[in-house]
PyMOL Python script that loads the backbone (N, CA, C, O; Angstrom):
from pymol import cmd

cmd.read_pdbstr("""\
ATOM      1  N   MET A   1      50.782 121.761 157.334  1.00  0.00           N
ATOM      2  CA  MET A   1      50.193 120.913 156.436  1.00  0.00           C
ATOM      3  C   MET A   1      51.185 120.637 155.222  1.00  0.00           C
ATOM      4  O   MET A   1      51.825 121.578 154.752  1.00  0.00           O
ATOM      5  N   ALA A   2      51.291 119.584 154.805  1.00  0.00           N
ATOM      6  CA  ALA A   2      52.276 119.080 153.841  1.00  0.00           C
ATOM      7  C   ALA A   2      51.768 119.491 152.343  1.00  0.00           C
ATOM      8  O   ALA A   2      50.559 119.647 152.172  1.00  0.00           O
ATOM      9  N   PHE A   3      52.597 119.653 151.355  1.00  0.00           N
ATOM     10  CA  PHE A   3      52.143 120.142 150.094  1.00  0.00           C
ATOM     11  C   PHE A   3      51.397 119.235 149.605  1.00  0.00           C
ATOM     12  O   PHE A   3      50.373 119.685 149.090  1.00  0.00           O
ATOM     13  N   TRP A   4      51.543 117.886 149.559  1.00  0.00           N
ATOM     14  CA  TRP A   4      50.539 116.899 149.020  1.00  0.00           C
ATOM     15  C   TRP A   4      49.040 117.106 149.597  1.00  0.00           C
ATOM     16  O   TRP A   4      48.012 117.021 148.926  1.00  0.00           O
ATOM     17  N   ASP A   5      49.120 117.369 150.859  1.00  0.00           N
ATOM     18  CA  ASP A   5      47.812 117.462 151.501  1.00  0.00           C
ATOM     19  C   ASP A   5      47.049 118.681 150.941  1.00  0.00           C
ATOM     20  O   ASP A   5      45.844 118.657 150.694  1.00  0.00           O
ATOM     21  N   ALA A   6      47.842 119.734 150.764  1.00  0.00           N
ATOM     22  CA  ALA A   6      47.282 121.026 150.142  1.00  0.00           C
ATOM     23  C   ALA A   6      46.649 120.829 148.749  1.00  0.00           C
ATOM     24  O   ALA A   6      45.576 121.323 148.399  1.00  0.00           O
ATOM     25  N   ILE A   7      47.483 120.010 147.965  1.00  0.00           N
ATOM     26  CA  ILE A   7      47.105 119.642 146.650  1.00  0.00           C
ATOM     27  C   ILE A   7      45.765 118.968 146.661  1.00  0.00           C
ATOM     28  O   ILE A   7      44.776 119.378 146.053  1.00  0.00           O
ATOM     29  N   VAL A   8      45.827 117.901 147.406  1.00  0.00           N
ATOM     30  CA  VAL A   8      44.502 116.973 147.563  1.00  0.00           C
ATOM     31  C   VAL A   8      43.306 117.885 148.014  1.00  0.00           C
ATOM     32  O   VAL A   8      42.210 117.761 147.468  1.00  0.00           O
ATOM     33  N   ARG A   9      43.501 118.721 148.925  1.00  0.00           N
ATOM     34  CA  ARG A   9      42.494 119.425 149.400  1.00  0.00           C
ATOM     35  C   ARG A   9      41.940 120.464 148.303  1.00  0.00           C
ATOM     36  O   ARG A   9      40.731 120.674 148.204  1.00  0.00           O
ATOM     37  N   THR A  10      42.836 121.066 147.528  1.00  0.00           N
ATOM     38  CA  THR A  10      42.471 121.898 146.425  1.00  0.00           C
ATOM     39  C   THR A  10      41.683 121.166 145.348  1.00  0.00           C
ATOM     40  O   THR A  10      40.678 121.661 144.838  1.00  0.00           O
ATOM     41  N   LEU A  11      42.155 120.006 145.026  1.00  0.00           N
ATOM     42  CA  LEU A  11      41.479 119.153 143.847  1.00  0.00           C
ATOM     43  C   LEU A  11      40.097 118.773 144.422  1.00  0.00           C
ATOM     44  O   LEU A  11      39.079 118.975 143.760  1.00  0.00           O
ATOM     45  N   VAL A  12      40.062 118.243 145.610  1.00  0.00           N
ATOM     46  CA  VAL A  12      38.650 117.798 146.099  1.00  0.00           C
ATOM     47  C   VAL A  12      37.814 119.096 146.314  1.00  0.00           C
ATOM     48  O   VAL A  12      36.620 119.024 146.024  1.00  0.00           O
ATOM     49  N   GLY A  13      38.239 120.115 146.726  1.00  0.00           N
ATOM     50  CA  GLY A  13      37.533 121.343 146.949  1.00  0.00           C
ATOM     51  C   GLY A  13      36.981 121.789 145.681  1.00  0.00           C
ATOM     52  O   GLY A  13      35.781 122.056 145.629  1.00  0.00           O
ATOM     53  N   LEU A  14      37.734 121.902 144.631  1.00  0.00           N
ATOM     54  CA  LEU A  14      37.288 122.368 143.384  1.00  0.00           C
ATOM     55  C   LEU A  14      36.139 121.458 142.792  1.00  0.00           C
ATOM     56  O   LEU A  14      35.121 121.942 142.297  1.00  0.00           O
ATOM     57  N   ILE A  15      36.366 120.189 142.876  1.00  0.00           N
ATOM     58  CA  ILE A  15      35.460 119.165 142.440  1.00  0.00           C
ATOM     59  C   ILE A  15      34.063 119.383 143.200  1.00  0.00           C
ATOM     60  O   ILE A  15      33.011 119.407 142.561  1.00  0.00           O
ATOM     61  N   LEU A  16      34.099 119.538 144.546  1.00  0.00           N
ATOM     62  CA  LEU A  16      32.835 119.774 145.323  1.00  0.00           C
ATOM     63  C   LEU A  16      32.101 121.143 144.994  1.00  0.00           C
ATOM     64  O   LEU A  16      30.877 121.270 144.986  1.00  0.00           O
ATOM     65  N   ILE A  17      32.981 122.110 144.733  1.00  0.00           N
ATOM     66  CA  ILE A  17      32.479 123.374 144.323  1.00  0.00           C
ATOM     67  C   ILE A  17      31.781 123.360 142.934  1.00  0.00           C
ATOM     68  O   ILE A  17      30.741 123.981 142.715  1.00  0.00           O
ATOM     69  N   TRP A  18      32.435 122.601 142.012  1.00  0.00           N
ATOM     70  CA  TRP A  18      31.821 122.499 140.673  1.00  0.00           C
ATOM     71  C   TRP A  18      30.581 121.576 140.840  1.00  0.00           C
ATOM     72  O   TRP A  18      29.614 121.854 140.130  1.00  0.00           O
ATOM     73  N   LEU A  19      30.483 120.570 141.638  1.00  0.00           N
ATOM     74  CA  LEU A  19      29.251 119.806 141.884  1.00  0.00           C
ATOM     75  C   LEU A  19      28.126 120.667 142.437  1.00  0.00           C
ATOM     76  O   LEU A  19      26.990 120.521 141.986  1.00  0.00           O
ATOM     77  N   GLY A  20      28.375 121.537 143.369  1.00  0.00           N
ATOM     78  CA  GLY A  20      27.361 122.398 143.927  1.00  0.00           C
ATOM     79  C   GLY A  20      26.950 123.397 142.886  1.00  0.00           C
ATOM     80  O   GLY A  20      25.778 123.772 142.846  1.00  0.00           O
ATOM     81  N   ILE A  21      27.843 123.849 142.042  1.00  0.00           N
ATOM     82  CA  ILE A  21      27.212 124.879 141.053  1.00  0.00           C
ATOM     83  C   ILE A  21      26.463 124.140 139.917  1.00  0.00           C
ATOM     84  O   ILE A  21      25.448 124.644 139.436  1.00  0.00           O
ATOM     85  N   GLU A  22      26.915 123.025 139.508  1.00  0.00           N
ATOM     86  CA  GLU A  22      26.406 122.320 138.396  1.00  0.00           C
ATOM     87  C   GLU A  22      25.027 121.665 138.764  1.00  0.00           C
ATOM     88  O   GLU A  22      24.061 121.794 138.012  1.00  0.00           O
ATOM     89  N   LYS A  23      24.958 120.953 139.952  1.00  0.00           N
ATOM     90  CA  LYS A  23      23.932 120.095 140.286  1.00  0.00           C
ATOM     91  C   LYS A  23      22.860 120.867 141.170  1.00  0.00           C
ATOM     92  O   LYS A  23      21.651 120.672 141.050  1.00  0.00           O
ATOM     93  N   GLY A  24      23.402 121.730 142.037  1.00  0.00           N
ATOM     94  CA  GLY A  24      22.325 122.388 142.840  1.00  0.00           C
ATOM     95  C   GLY A  24      21.750 121.553 143.984  1.00  0.00           C
ATOM     96  O   GLY A  24      22.387 120.587 144.403  1.00  0.00           O
ATOM     97  N   GLY A  25      20.669 121.864 144.458  1.00  0.00           N
ATOM     98  CA  GLY A  25      20.039 121.034 145.460  1.00  0.00           C
ATOM     99  C   GLY A  25      20.846 120.740 146.604  1.00  0.00           C
ATOM    100  O   GLY A  25      21.402 121.677 147.176  1.00  0.00           O
ATOM    101  N   ILE A  26      21.004 119.425 147.068  1.00  0.00           N
ATOM    102  CA  ILE A  26      21.664 119.097 148.150  1.00  0.00           C
ATOM    103  C   ILE A  26      23.259 119.171 147.944  1.00  0.00           C
ATOM    104  O   ILE A  26      24.026 119.006 148.892  1.00  0.00           O
ATOM    105  N   PHE A  27      23.652 119.405 146.774  1.00  0.00           N
ATOM    106  CA  PHE A  27      25.047 119.600 146.340  1.00  0.00           C
ATOM    107  C   PHE A  27      25.649 120.890 146.872  1.00  0.00           C
ATOM    108  O   PHE A  27      26.859 121.120 146.852  1.00  0.00           O
ATOM    109  N   VAL A  28      24.673 121.762 147.376  1.00  0.00           N
ATOM    110  CA  VAL A  28      25.121 123.099 147.908  1.00  0.00           C
ATOM    111  C   VAL A  28      25.939 122.893 149.147  1.00  0.00           C
ATOM    112  O   VAL A  28      26.887 123.628 149.425  1.00  0.00           O
ATOM    113  N   ILE A  29      25.538 121.829 149.926  1.00  0.00           N
ATOM    114  CA  ILE A  29      26.319 121.521 151.049  1.00  0.00           C
ATOM    115  C   ILE A  29      27.779 121.102 150.631  1.00  0.00           C
ATOM    116  O   ILE A  29      28.731 121.494 151.305  1.00  0.00           O
ATOM    117  N   ALA A  30      27.942 120.387 149.635  1.00  0.00           N
ATOM    118  CA  ALA A  30      29.215 119.888 148.972  1.00  0.00           C
ATOM    119  C   ALA A  30      30.013 121.187 148.648  1.00  0.00           C
ATOM    120  O   ALA A  30      31.218 121.275 148.882  1.00  0.00           O
ATOM    121  N   GLU A  31      29.257 122.214 148.084  1.00  0.00           N
ATOM    122  CA  GLU A  31      29.965 123.466 147.751  1.00  0.00           C
ATOM    123  C   GLU A  31      30.463 124.200 148.885  1.00  0.00           C
ATOM    124  O   GLU A  31      31.479 124.875 148.714  1.00  0.00           O
ATOM    125  N   VAL A  32      29.903 124.177 150.032  1.00  0.00           N
ATOM    126  CA  VAL A  32      30.355 124.810 151.244  1.00  0.00           C
ATOM    127  C   VAL A  32      31.473 124.015 151.660  1.00  0.00           C
ATOM    128  O   VAL A  32      32.494 124.635 151.957  1.00  0.00           O
ATOM    129  N   VAL A  33      31.482 122.791 151.740  1.00  0.00           N
ATOM    130  CA  VAL A  33      32.624 122.037 152.212  1.00  0.00           C
ATOM    131  C   VAL A  33      33.752 122.214 151.235  1.00  0.00           C
ATOM    132  O   VAL A  33      34.894 122.142 151.688  1.00  0.00           O
ATOM    133  N   GLY A  34      33.579 122.436 149.956  1.00  0.00           N
ATOM    134  CA  GLY A  34      34.596 122.712 148.924  1.00  0.00           C
ATOM    135  C   GLY A  34      35.351 124.020 149.360  1.00  0.00           C
ATOM    136  O   GLY A  34      36.576 124.072 149.468  1.00  0.00           O
ATOM    137  N   PHE A  35      34.527 125.038 149.590  1.00  0.00           N
ATOM    138  CA  PHE A  35      34.967 126.196 149.950  1.00  0.00           C
ATOM    139  C   PHE A  35      35.868 126.247 151.085  1.00  0.00           C
ATOM    140  O   PHE A  35      36.874 126.956 151.090  1.00  0.00           O
ATOM    141  N   ILE A  36      35.463 125.389 152.189  1.00  0.00           N
ATOM    142  CA  ILE A  36      36.169 125.133 153.350  1.00  0.00           C
ATOM    143  C   ILE A  36      37.552 124.502 153.127  1.00  0.00           C
ATOM    144  O   ILE A  36      38.568 124.887 153.705  1.00  0.00           O
ATOM    145  N   LEU A  37      37.499 123.479 152.218  1.00  0.00           N
ATOM    146  CA  LEU A  37      38.679 122.868 151.862  1.00  0.00           C
ATOM    147  C   LEU A  37      39.776 123.755 151.174  1.00  0.00           C
ATOM    148  O   LEU A  37      40.979 123.711 151.427  1.00  0.00           O
ATOM    149  N   LEU A  38      39.130 124.599 150.226  1.00  0.00           N
ATOM    150  CA  LEU A  38      40.080 125.534 149.646  1.00  0.00           C
ATOM    151  C   LEU A  38      40.761 126.484 150.517  1.00  0.00           C
ATOM    152  O   LEU A  38      41.943 126.817 150.419  1.00  0.00           O
ATOM    153  N   LEU A  39      39.877 126.910 151.417  1.00  0.00           N
ATOM    154  CA  LEU A  39      40.360 127.894 152.466  1.00  0.00           C
ATOM    155  C   LEU A  39      41.491 127.279 153.377  1.00  0.00           C
ATOM    156  O   LEU A  39      42.482 127.934 153.700  1.00  0.00           O
ATOM    157  N   THR A  40      41.294 126.092 153.732  1.00  0.00           N
ATOM    158  CA  THR A  40      42.408 125.542 154.628  1.00  0.00           C
ATOM    159  C   THR A  40      43.576 125.193 153.760  1.00  0.00           C
ATOM    160  O   THR A  40      44.696 125.191 154.271  1.00  0.00           O
ATOM    161  N   ALA A  41      43.424 124.905 152.523  1.00  0.00           N
ATOM    162  CA  ALA A  41      44.533 124.619 151.542  1.00  0.00           C
ATOM    163  C   ALA A  41      45.476 125.923 151.283  1.00  0.00           C
ATOM    164  O   ALA A  41      46.705 125.914 151.214  1.00  0.00           O
ATOM    165  N   ILE A  42      44.648 126.998 151.163  1.00  0.00           N
ATOM    166  CA  ILE A  42      45.300 128.323 150.943  1.00  0.00           C
ATOM    167  C   ILE A  42      46.021 128.694 152.273  1.00  0.00           C
ATOM    168  O   ILE A  42      47.189 129.077 152.204  1.00  0.00           O
ATOM    169  N   THR A  43      45.455 128.613 153.368  1.00  0.00           N
ATOM    170  CA  THR A  43      46.046 129.158 154.594  1.00  0.00           C
ATOM    171  C   THR A  43      47.086 128.160 155.196  1.00  0.00           C
ATOM    172  O   THR A  43      47.907 128.516 156.041  1.00  0.00           O
ATOM    173  N   THR A  44      46.998 126.879 154.703  1.00  0.00           N
ATOM    174  CA  THR A  44      47.806 125.736 155.242  1.00  0.00           C
ATOM    175  C   THR A  44      47.632 125.551 156.639  1.00  0.00           C
ATOM    176  O   THR A  44      48.567 125.156 157.336  1.00  0.00           O
ATOM    177  N   PHE A  45      46.437 125.821 157.134  1.00  0.00           N
ATOM    178  CA  PHE A  45      45.987 125.509 158.551  1.00  0.00           C
ATOM    179  C   PHE A  45      44.703 125.031 158.608  1.00  0.00           C
ATOM    180  O   PHE A  45      43.777 125.658 158.093  1.00  0.00           O
ATOM    181  N   CYS A  46      44.521 123.806 159.277  1.00  0.00           N
ATOM    182  CA  CYS A  46      43.337 123.060 159.553  1.00  0.00           C
ATOM    183  C   CYS A  46      43.025 122.867 161.032  1.00  0.00           C
ATOM    184  O   CYS A  46      43.748 122.144 161.716  1.00  0.00           O
ATOM    185  N   PRO A  47      42.084 123.426 161.486  1.00  0.00           N
ATOM    186  CA  PRO A  47      41.688 123.310 162.920  1.00  0.00           C
ATOM    187  C   PRO A  47      41.362 121.928 163.378  1.00  0.00           C
ATOM    188  O   PRO A  47      41.556 121.585 164.544  1.00  0.00           O
ATOM    189  N   LEU A  48      40.909 121.199 162.550  1.00  0.00           N
ATOM    190  CA  LEU A  48      40.726 119.738 162.865  1.00  0.00           C
ATOM    191  C   LEU A  48      41.875 119.081 163.199  1.00  0.00           C
ATOM    192  O   LEU A  48      41.919 118.291 164.142  1.00  0.00           O
ATOM    193  N   TYR A  49      42.967 119.390 162.384  1.00  0.00           N
ATOM    194  CA  TYR A  49      44.272 118.673 162.580  1.00  0.00           C
ATOM    195  C   TYR A  49      44.849 119.082 163.930  1.00  0.00           C
ATOM    196  O   TYR A  49      45.435 118.267 164.643  1.00  0.00           O
ATOM    197  N   LEU A  50      44.664 120.418 164.284  1.00  0.00           N
ATOM    198  CA  LEU A  50      45.035 120.982 165.553  1.00  0.00           C
ATOM    199  C   LEU A  50      44.423 120.268 166.790  1.00  0.00           C
ATOM    200  O   LEU A  50      45.056 119.985 167.807  1.00  0.00           O
ATOM    201  N   LEU A  51      43.038 120.003 166.558  1.00  0.00           N
ATOM    202  CA  LEU A  51      42.373 119.411 167.708  1.00  0.00           C
ATOM    203  C   LEU A  51      42.658 117.905 167.841  1.00  0.00           C
ATOM    204  O   LEU A  51      42.622 117.341 168.935  1.00  0.00           O
ATOM    205  N   THR A  52      42.931 117.298 166.732  1.00  0.00           N
ATOM    206  CA  THR A  52      43.194 115.802 166.832  1.00  0.00           C
ATOM    207  C   THR A  52      44.766 115.595 166.881  1.00  0.00           C
ATOM    208  O   THR A  52      45.188 114.464 167.119  1.00  0.00           O
ATOM    209  N   GLY A  53      45.535 116.506 166.694  1.00  0.00           N
ATOM    210  CA  GLY A  53      46.951 116.380 166.836  1.00  0.00           C
ATOM    211  C   GLY A  53      47.591 115.597 165.569  1.00  0.00           C
ATOM    212  O   GLY A  53      48.629 114.944 165.671  1.00  0.00           O
ATOM    213  N   ILE A  54      46.963 115.713 164.536  1.00  0.00           N
ATOM    214  CA  ILE A  54      47.492 115.057 163.184  1.00  0.00           C
ATOM    215  C   ILE A  54      48.455 116.038 162.658  1.00  0.00           C
ATOM    216  O   ILE A  54      48.254 117.250 162.726  1.00  0.00           O
ATOM    217  N   LYS A  55      49.583 115.466 162.092  1.00  0.00           N
ATOM    218  CA  LYS A  55      50.541 116.265 161.302  1.00  0.00           C
ATOM    219  C   LYS A  55      50.985 115.589 160.040  1.00  0.00           C
ATOM    220  O   LYS A  55      51.609 114.528 160.049  1.00  0.00           O
ATOM    221  N   THR A  56      50.642 116.239 158.948  1.00  0.00           N
ATOM    222  CA  THR A  56      50.999 115.515 157.765  1.00  0.00           C
ATOM    223  C   THR A  56      52.451 115.944 157.190  1.00  0.00           C
ATOM    224  O   THR A  56      53.065 115.342 156.309  1.00  0.00           O
ATOM    225  N   LYS A  57      52.861 117.088 157.859  1.00  0.00           N
ATOM    226  CA  LYS A  57      54.341 117.551 157.537  1.00  0.00           C
ATOM    227  C   LYS A  57      55.273 116.856 158.202  1.00  0.00           C
ATOM    228  O   LYS A  57      55.155 116.736 159.421  1.00  0.00           O
ATOM    229  N   GLY A  58      56.271 116.324 157.574  1.00  0.00           N
ATOM    230  CA  GLY A  58      57.484 115.514 158.276  1.00  0.00           C
ATOM    231  C   GLY A  58      58.187 116.435 159.190  1.00  0.00           C
ATOM    232  O   GLY A  58      58.176 117.656 159.033  1.00  0.00           O
ATOM    233  N   GLU A  59      58.792 115.833 160.136  1.00  0.00           N
ATOM    234  CA  GLU A  59      59.678 116.477 161.106  1.00  0.00           C
ATOM    235  C   GLU A  59      60.931 117.050 160.386  1.00  0.00           C
ATOM    236  O   GLU A  59      61.564 116.354 159.593  1.00  0.00           O
ATOM    237  N   GLU A  60      61.285 118.361 160.682  1.00  0.00           N
ATOM    238  CA  GLU A  60      62.405 118.886 160.157  1.00  0.00           C
ATOM    239  C   GLU A  60      63.615 118.321 160.887  1.00  0.00           C
ATOM    240  O   GLU A  60      63.661 118.170 162.108  1.00  0.00           O
ATOM    241  N   THR A  61      64.661 118.000 159.974  1.00  0.00           N
ATOM    242  CA  THR A  61      65.875 117.640 160.617  1.00  0.00           C
ATOM    243  C   THR A  61      66.953 118.765 160.587  1.00  0.00           C
ATOM    244  O   THR A  61      66.950 119.558 159.646  1.00  0.00           O
ATOM    245  N   VAL A  62      67.853 118.860 161.559  1.00  0.00           N
ATOM    246  CA  VAL A  62      68.692 119.909 161.584  1.00  0.00           C
ATOM    247  C   VAL A  62      70.128 119.335 161.252  1.00  0.00           C
ATOM    248  O   VAL A  62      71.099 120.090 161.209  1.00  0.00           O
TER     249      VAL A  62
END
""", "prot")
cmd.dss("prot")
cmd.show_as("cartoon", "prot")
cmd.util.cbc("prot")
cmd.orient("prot")
């Protein structure tokens, strides 16, 4: 996972968690999604990327 991808996941995750805490109700689902986004940003591993073959990190040149 690329650095920019982790930053975007962290920001969106924090916003969704904030919405879940502030609004409650149906936004609790957003809070769960936010925690998942934060977890994938911290571990730099996304199972959906693995299943779909998406790579956001550029190829390393030698």
